[in-house]
N, C-alpha and C positions, 0 to 999 in steps of 0.2 A: 475908576470909571473908564479909563482908556482901555483896560484889559477886558472889561465885560461887554462893552458896546459891540465889538466885532462878533462876539458870541451871539448876541441878540440878533444881529443882522443875518448871520449864517443860519440861525434857527428859523427865522422867517423865510429865508430862501429854501431851506429844507422842507418846511411845511408846504410851501408852494409847489415844490417838486412832487411831494406826495400826492397833492391834489391833482397835479398834471398827470402823474402816473396812473391814477384811477380814471381821469377824464378821457385821456387819449384812447384807451381800448374801447370805452363806451362810444366815443365819436366814431371810431372805425367800425364797430359793430353796427351802429345806426346807418353809416354810409353803405356798408355791405348789404344790409337789409333793404335799403332804398334801391340799390343797384339790382338786387334780385327782384324786387317788385317791378322795376322798369323792364327787366328782361322778361318777366312773365307777361307784362302788358304788351311788349313788342311781339312775343311769340303768339299771343292770342290774336293780335292784329294780323300777323302773317297767316295764321290759320283761318281767320275770318275772311281775309281776302281770297284765299283758295276756295273757301266754302261759297262765297258769293259768285266766284267764277263758275263753279260747278252748278250752282243753282240757276245761273243764267243759261248755261248750256242745256241743263235739264228742262227748263221751261220752253226753250226753243224746240227741243226734241218732242216733248209731250204735246206742245201746241201744234206742231207739224203733223202729229199722228191724229189728234182729236179733230182737227179741222180740215183734214184731207177731204177733198171733194169726192173721191172715188175709192171704195174699198174693194175694187174688183179683183180679178185673178192676177193682174199685174202689180198690185200693190205690194205683196211680199218682196218681190225682187227690187222694187223701188225703195222699200224700207231697208233692205239689206245693203243696197248701194249707199243709201243715206248714212247708215251706221258706219260703213267702211270709210266713207269720206270724212265722217266726224272723227273716226279713230286715227286718221292721219294727222290730226292736230298735235302740236308738240306736247301739250300737257295732258292729253287724253291717252290713258293706257288701255282702257277697254270700255265698251258700251254694249248694252244688251237690252232687248225687249222680249218679255215672255207673254205668250197668250195662254188662255185657259184650256182650250181643247187640245187634247193629246200632249199637253206640256210642251208645245212647240216653242222654241227659243230662237230668236234672231240675235246674233252677236258678232262682234268684230273687235279687233284689238291687237296690240303688239305683244301682249303678255297672255298666253293661253290660260295660265292659272287664274289670272284675274278675270278673263272672259268667262271662265267656268263658274264664277260666283253666282251667276243667274240660276244655275242648277240647284244651288243650296239655299239661296235667299228668296227666290222669286215667289214662292207660295207659302213661305212661313207667315203666320199671323203677325201683323205689324200695323203700325199707324200708317196714315196716308203718306207721310214723308219721314225718313230717318236717314241717319248717316253712321258710318263706321270708319275708324282710323285703323288701318293695318300698317305693317312695317314698311310698305312700299307706296301706299296710295290712300287717298280719301275716297271712300265708296259712298255714293248717294243713291238712295232707293226711293222711288216715288210710285205710288199706286194711283191709277186713274181709271175712269169708266168711259166707255163709248156709249153715252146716253142716247144719241141720235146721230143721224147722218148729217154731214156738214151742210148739205144744200137745203136743209129744213124740211124735206118731204120724204115719203116712202117710195117714190117712183110712180110713174104714170102707167106702167104696164101691168099685166096680170099678176106678176110676182110682187108688185108693190115695193120694188127696190131690193128684193132679196137676190135678184140675179147678180147684183154687184158684189154680193158676199159669197160667191161661188168660184172655185178654181176651174180651169178648163177641164172639160169632160164631165162637168156636173159635180166635181168634188167640192165640199164646203170649204170656204175660206176660214183661216184660223181666227178671224175677227168677226164677231157678231155683235149685234146691238145688246145693250145692257151688260156688257162684258167688262170685267175688271182686268186691267193690264198692269204690268210692273215694268218700269224702266229703271235700269241700273247704269250708273256712270262711275268709272274709276279714274280719278285724276292723279297724275304723278305728283307726289309730295316732296320730290327731291329739292326743287327750288325753295319750297317753304322751309324744309329742314335746313337748307344751306343758309337761309336768312336767319333762322333761329340760332344756328351755330355762330354766324358772324356777330349777332347781337350778344350771344353768351361770351364770345371772346372779347368783344368791346367792353362789356360790363366787368368781366374779370380783370382786364387790363386797367380799367378805371379804379376798381377796388384795390388791386395790388399797388397801383401808382399812389392812390390816396394813402394806403398803409405805409408806403415808402416815405411819402412826404411827412406823415405823422411821426414815423420813426426818426427821420432826419430832424424834425422839430424837437423830438425828445432828446436826441443826441446833442443838438445845439443847446438846449436848455440845460442838460446835464453838464456840458462843457462849461457853460457860463456859471453853473453852480460850483463846479470844481475850481474855476478861476476865482470865483468869489471866496471859496474856501481857502485857496492858496493866498489870495490877497489878505483875507482875515488872519490866516496864520502868520503871514509876513508882518502884518501890523502888530500882532501880539508879540512876535519875536523882537520887533523893533522897540516896542514899548518896554518889554522886559529888559532888552539890552540897555535902553536909556535909563531905566530904573536902576539897573546894576551899576551903570557908570556913575549915576548920581550917588548911589549907595557907596560905591568904591571911593569916590572923592570924599564923602563924609567920613567913611571909615579911615581913610588915610589921615585926615585931620584929627580924628579921634585918637588914632594910634599914636600920632606924633605928640598929642597933648597928654596921653596916658602913659606911654611906655617910658618916657623920660622921668616922670616922678616915680614910677615903679622901680626903675633902675636905681634911682637915688635912694629910695626906701630900702631896696634889697642890699645895696652896698653898705649902708649904715647898719642894717641888721646883721650882715655878715661880719662887719668890724666889731660890733658890740658883742656878738656871740664868741668871738675869739678872745676878747679881753674880759668877759664877765666871769667872775669866779663862782657864781651861784648856778647849780644844776637846773633849778626851775626856770631861771632867766634864760639859760641856754636853750632849754626845751621850747620856751615860748618864742624865742628869736628864730629857731629853726622852723617852727610852724609858720612864722611870718614870712620867712624866705620861701618856703614851699608854696604858700598862698600867692606870693608875688610871681613865682614861676608858673603857677597854674593860670593866673589871670593873663600873664604874658602869652602863654601857649594858646589860650582862647582867642586873644586878640590876633595872634599870627594866623590861627585857623580861619578866623573870620575874614582877614585880609586875603588869604589864599582863595577863599570862595568868591569874593567879589572882584578879584583881579581878573581882567580879560584873559581868556584862555586861547592862546594861539599855539597849537602843537607844532613842534618841529619833528616831522616824520622821517624816520629812518628805520632800517631793519633792527629789531631788538631780539636777542636770544632770550627766550622765556626762562629756560632752566637756570642760568646764572643769576638772572634778575631776582627770581623767587628765592634762590638759595641765599642771596644777600639779604633779602627781606626776612628770611627765617632767622638769621642771626639777630636782626633788630627786634624780633618778637620773642626772643628767648626769655627775657624777664617776665613777660606776660604769660608765657606758656608755663614757666615754673610756678608762678603765683597761683595759677588756676589748675595746676596738675593736669595739663592737657598736652597730648603729643601732636606733632605736626607731621603729616604724611604727604609727600609730593608724588603725584601719579602722572606719568606720561608727558613730562615736560621736556625731556631730552630731545634735542633736534627740532623743537618747535620754535618758529620765528614769528614775530608779530611786527607789522608795519605801523609804527606810531611813535609817539613821544615817550621816551624811556622814563623820564621823571614823573610825568603825569600818570603813566601806567603804574609805576611803583606806588604813587600816592593812592590811586584807586584801589589797588590790591591790598595795600596796607590797611586802608579803612575797612575793607570787607573782611580781611583776616582778623583784625582786632575785634570787630563785632562778633565774628564766629567764636573766637576764643572766650570772649566775655560771657556768651550765652551757653557755651558747651559745658556739660556737667563734668565734675572731676573724674580723672582717670578715663576720659573718653578721647576721641581722636578727631582732629580737624584735617580735612583733605583739601589740597589745592591740586586740581587736575586739569589737563588739557584734553578736549574732545574735538576731533576734526569734524568740520561741517561740510567740507567740500574741498575743491582744489585751491581756493583762495580765502577760505574763512575757517576760523576755529573758535571754540568756546572755552573760556577759562571759568571753571566752577570752583567755588569755595563751599565745602559741605561740612555741616556739623550735626550733632545729635542733640541739639538743644530743644527748647519747647516749640520752636517754629514761630510763625507769625499768625496772629488771629486773622480770620477772614476779613473782618471789618477794617483792619489796618492795612491790608495789602495795597489798596489803591493809593495810600498816602505815604508809602514807605520811602520814596525818593523825593518827597517834598521838603523844601527847606524848613528847618526848625521843628520838624516832627521827630519825636524820639519817644521810646518806651523805657529808656534808661534814666534813673534818677540823676545821674551825673553827666548825662549826655547833652550835647548842644544842638542836635538835630541837623548838623551840617555834614556829617561823614558820608551818608548815602547820597545826600544832595550833591556833594562833590564828585562822587562816583558817576552819577548821571550826567553831570556837567562835563566830565572828562569824556564819557561815551559820546555825548552829543557833539563835542568839538571834533571828534575823530570820525563821526558818522557811524559809530558803533551802537550796540543795543545793550542796555543794562536791565536785568530782570531778576525775578524771584519765582521759585516754585517750591512746594512742600517736598520734603525728601521721603521716599518710601521707607517705611519702618520708623518714622519719626525724625524730626529735625528740619533743617532748612538748607536750601541750595540757592546761593546768589551767584549770578553768572554775568560775564561780559562776552558778547559775540563780537570778535575782532577780525580785522583783515590780516591775513598772514602773508 
């Protein structure tokens, strides 16, 4: 229960992280869409403000023309002066009024290209009012009629008011009754564009800042998740260590209670075998002695596994260590008709506990010899991994490990050998963990297995 509860806690935290990993991008996308909507709204407001300003100026201009009291010879010069005065305003780039007769156009402005708009737009068929946005300006166009004179009559003289519509010398004025005129006004959109750019920068900064906050939130959550993982792992290790300590104490008591009777039984069996004249009795007594030795060996192996591992680190020459190991393995090699080949071990040093490393390599080599086919070869090789690490590989040409068993290879009490205890590879992993090394397995190309230890050199 102690070992599984941290796993459940971590699984719940991992599930929450997955939900957060999906939720945070959605939140950021929604915030970005909202900021874009706000930017569009602010841009439309700025454009609407410029449009209202232009409409106000346009109404004043058109109203001044339509309700002028006199359209006499002096009115064109007055209109031109009015347009020039209007064009001096900060936001007005150009203003123009076009009459129908002879295409006469009155215009003024700081930008000639905008002032010439009247030449192209004045008499194009259009609605009474319209607007156009160019790269530099907002252009408003308004068509209006001179329905009647502003004083409400046609004049009291013989010309019935027509004299006011003539230029000096009898030349007709460009303004006549029932005439359609077009007023054009170009307003500078620089201020409007600057406001839109400011709004865009503001919204962009808000979006990026929100993304940064969400990213920091994700990092903080991930850090808390990693902390929970580390805490869970520490709790599991502590529980495992406590379990092993308890198991070691129980095993020590069991060994004390078991080895003494086994030694007594073995001693009497040895004495009886020396004094017994019957060959059958001697054979049975030798079998009893071998079984006592086997049980004692298993007890010692179990005690080695549960005993706390505290490596004494020092430089270890790998070549001499493995050569001594090869001499211990000679009986197994001869029994299985297997050769042992040492590859690249000379000059290789490992920083670790020599006895623990010898035990780990002995277990791996004994396994390889057991599964290797007759007249094959088992290799113990050193492969450099960098300046301070090396890999020790034990290679054989046996059947390999089934895929479904790979995950459980180094688990205690798991074995595929009928006479195995399941503690050999578990001891290898324990030695590796005590040193901060890595123990692993991979299939060998061409058939067989490769067990390895990644060590510090």
